[in-house]
N, C-alpha and C positions, 0 to 999 in steps of 0.2 A: 838710315838705309844706306847701302853700299852704292858707290858711284858706278859700279859695273852694271852692264845691261844683262838682265835675266831673260831667259826664254820663258815667256808666259803662255799658257794654254787657256783659252776661254772655257769657262765652266759655269754652270748654273747651280745656284744654291737657293734654298727657300728659307727665309728668316722672318721672325716676328717683327712687327713694325717698331717695337721698342728697341730691338737690337739694331735695326737700321738707323734709328735716331741716335743711339749711343755711338755707333760707328762714325756717323757724320760729325758728332761733337768731338770725338777724339781726333779725327782727321783734321778738323779745324784747329784744335789745340796744338797738335804736332806741327801744323803749318805755321802757326804763330811762333812756336818755340824754335823751330829750325830755320825759318825763312824760306823753306821749300814747300811746294804744293804736295800735300798728301791726299790720297784718295781713300775711300772706304776699303777698296781692294787691297791697298798697301797695308792698311791697319790689320786687316784679316790675315795677310801673309805674315806680318810680324807676330801676331798673336798665335798663329799656328806653329810658327817656327819655335816660339818659346814653349808651347805645349809639348811639341815633339822632343825638344831638348830636355825638358824635365823628365820625360819618359826614357831618356837615354838614347834617343835616335837623333843624330846630328844630320841635318839636311844641308 
């Protein structure tokens, strides 16, 4: 993730329990790999950014 501060807007999403567990696991893995704390929200933002990039929309 970039060192720049992003303006984040609070939003509510509904996810299956399995998805939440997977997000938690990936956040923990990223935290170990990078030495920086990763949240489930950060993982979602990275995943969405990649999704939009693949569709040709650069955010």
